[in-house]
C-alpha positions as CSV (number, residue, x, y, z in Angstrom):
1,M,6.2,-19.9,-9.3
2,S,8.6,-21.2,-6.4
3,V,7.6,-20.1,-2.9
4,D,11.8,-18.9,-3.0
5,T,10.7,-16.3,-5.6
6,S,11.2,-12.4,-5.1
7,R,7.9,-10.9,-3.7
8,R,7.3,-7.5,-3.6
9,I,4.4,-5.4,-1.1
10,I,3.3,-2.4,-2.3
11,V,1.6,-0.6,0.6
12,L,-0.7,2.2,-0.3
13,R,-2.1,4.8,2.2
14,H,-5.5,6.1,1.2
15,A,-5.1,9.7,-0.2
16,K,-6.6,12.2,1.6
17,A,-10.2,12.2,2.4
18,D,-13.1,14.9,3.4
19,W,-14.6,15.1,6.6
20,P,-18.2,15.2,5.4
21,S,-21.0,14.8,8.3
22,V,-21.1,10.5,7.4
23,A,-19.7,7.7,8.9
24,D,-16.2,7.4,8.7
25,H,-16.1,4.2,6.3
26,E,-18.5,6.3,3.7
27,R,-16.0,9.0,3.6
28,P,-14.7,10.1,0.4
29,L,-12.0,12.3,-1.0
30,A,-10.9,15.7,-0.5
31,D,-9.5,17.7,-3.5
32,R,-5.7,17.3,-2.6
33,G,-6.4,13.4,-2.8
34,R,-8.1,13.1,-6.0
35,R,-4.8,15.0,-7.2
36,D,-2.3,12.8,-4.6
37,A,-3.6,9.2,-6.1
38,P,-3.5,9.7,-9.7
39,A,0.5,11.0,-8.8
40,A,1.4,7.9,-6.5
41,G,0.0,5.9,-9.7
42,R,2.3,7.7,-12.2
43,W,4.8,6.8,-10.3
44,L,4.5,3.6,-9.6
45,A,3.7,3.4,-13.5
46,G,7.2,5.0,-13.6
47,T,8.9,2.5,-11.4
48,G,7.8,-0.5,-13.6
49,I,6.7,-2.4,-10.8
50,V,3.4,-3.8,-11.9
51,P,1.1,-5.5,-8.9
52,D,-0.4,-8.6,-9.6
53,L,-3.2,-8.7,-6.9
54,V,-4.5,-5.8,-5.4
55,L,-6.1,-5.7,-2.0
56,C,-7.9,-2.7,-0.9
57,S,-10.2,-1.9,2.1
58,T,-14.0,-1.3,1.5
59,A,-13.5,2.3,3.0
60,A,-14.6,5.0,0.2
61,R,-11.7,6.7,0.9
62,T,-9.7,3.5,0.0
63,R,-12.0,2.5,-3.1
64,E,-11.6,6.0,-4.6
65,T,-8.1,6.4,-4.1
66,W,-7.5,2.8,-5.9
67,K,-9.7,3.5,-8.9
68,L,-8.0,7.0,-9.4
69,F,-4.0,5.5,-8.5
70,A,-5.3,2.1,-11.1
71,H,-6.3,4.4,-13.9
72,E,-2.0,5.5,-14.3
73,L,-1.1,1.8,-14.3
74,P,-0.3,0.2,-17.6
75,T,-2.8,-2.6,-16.4
76,R,-5.2,-3.3,-13.5
77,P,-4.3,-5.7,-11.7
78,R,-6.9,-8.0,-10.1
79,T,-8.9,-6.1,-7.0
80,V,-10.1,-7.6,-4.1
81,Y,-12.1,-5.4,-1.8
82,E,-11.5,-7.1,1.4
83,E,-13.6,-5.7,4.7
84,R,-10.6,-6.8,6.9
85,L,-8.4,-4.2,5.9
86,Y,-10.7,-1.5,7.1
87,E,-9.4,0.0,10.5
88,A,-6.9,-3.3,10.9
89,A,-4.3,-3.4,13.0
90,P,-0.9,-4.6,11.7
91,G,-1.1,-8.2,12.9
92,Q,-4.3,-8.5,11.1
93,L,-2.8,-7.1,7.8
94,I,0.1,-9.7,7.7
95,E,-3.0,-12.4,8.2
96,V,-4.4,-11.1,5.3
97,L,-1.3,-11.2,3.6
98,Q,-0.4,-14.8,4.5
99,E,-3.5,-15.5,2.4
100,V,-2.3,-14.1,-1.1
101,P,-2.3,-16.9,-3.4
102,E,1.9,-18.1,-3.9
103,D,1.3,-17.1,-7.6
104,V,1.5,-14.0,-6.7
105,A,4.5,-12.2,-7.4
106,T,3.6,-8.6,-6.2
107,V,0.4,-7.5,-4.0
108,L,-0.5,-3.8,-3.5
109,L,-2.6,-2.9,-0.4
110,V,-4.7,0.0,0.0
111,G,-5.4,1.1,3.6
112,H,-5.1,3.2,6.7
113,N,-3.0,4.5,9.4
114,P,-2.0,3.7,11.5
115,G,-1.9,0.4,10.4
116,V,-0.1,0.5,7.3
117,Q,2.7,2.8,8.8
118,G,2.3,-0.4,11.6
119,L,2.7,-3.0,9.4
120,T,5.6,-1.4,7.2
121,E,7.5,-0.9,10.3
122,V,7.0,-4.3,11.7
123,L,7.8,-6.4,8.5
124,A,11.0,-4.1,7.6
125,G,13.8,-6.4,9.0
126,E,15.6,-4.5,7.2
127,H,15.6,-0.8,4.8
128,E,18.1,0.6,1.9
129,G,18.9,4.3,2.3
130,E,16.7,6.0,4.7
131,T,13.4,5.0,4.0
132,L,13.1,3.7,7.2
133,P,14.3,6.4,9.2
134,E,12.4,8.7,7.0
135,L,9.3,6.7,7.2
136,R,9.4,7.0,11.3
137,S,10.3,10.8,11.3
138,T,7.7,11.5,9.0
139,G,4.7,9.2,9.8
140,F,2.8,7.4,6.5
141,P,1.1,10.4,5.2
142,T,-1.9,10.0,3.0
143,A,-1.3,8.8,-0.8
144,A,2.6,7.5,0.6
145,V,3.8,4.4,-0.8
146,A,6.5,1.7,0.4
147,V,7.7,-1.0,-1.7
148,L,8.6,-4.5,0.7
149,A,10.8,-7.0,-0.9
150,V,10.4,-10.2,0.4
151,E,12.0,-13.7,0.3
152,G,9.8,-16.6,0.3
153,P,6.2,-17.8,1.1
154,W,2.9,-15.7,1.8
155,K,2.2,-17.6,4.4
156,A,5.7,-17.4,6.2
157,L,5.4,-13.9,6.3
158,E,6.2,-12.4,9.5
159,P,7.5,-9.1,10.9
160,G,11.2,-8.7,10.4
161,V,11.4,-10.8,7.0
162,A,10.8,-7.3,4.7
163,R,13.4,-5.3,3.5
164,L,11.8,-1.4,3.2
165,T,13.5,-1.0,-0.5
166,T,11.1,2.1,-1.2
167,F,9.1,4.7,0.6
168,V,7.6,8.3,-1.3
169,T,5.0,10.5,-0.2
170,P,3.3,13.0,-2.2
171,K,6.2,15.8,-1.2
172,D,8.6,13.9,-3.5
173,L,6.2,12.9,-6.1
174,P,6.4,15.7,-9.6
175,E,3.5,17.4,-10.1
176,D,1.3,16.8,-13.0
């Protein structure tokens, strides 16, 4: 794959988590999260966008979100559980994305707020329609998905180089 190839970053915030008496890293999904994660996966499958690689935080709620989301995809991409995504700031997320192998055209990042919202806003130098204004007005709810288009090599990823093409929240997703 040429480094000038168009690439995509799919940003998925974990689905709604429960608040039991466990460490934050071990929080499971709430019932609503268990409904929203597959709906988001069905939505992505319906777009025809297929990730080549998934980078998923090691937190229980992100792993559970990814498992439910992935079940809806036509094929399961290679998945890397990455400790650096837990509680990561946008700059740290960009550093992880800069390490993506150049043969990967589409990467899906499963993470946490405020990092995923910050990452999406920082990368989006351009946007289609009302995607960026909507993101800024609603925040990045649990189980929301953003799709960013990027040109050039992963190692050149930096603020403002992407176009936010899509932003969907659970309220935008059809019920099963």
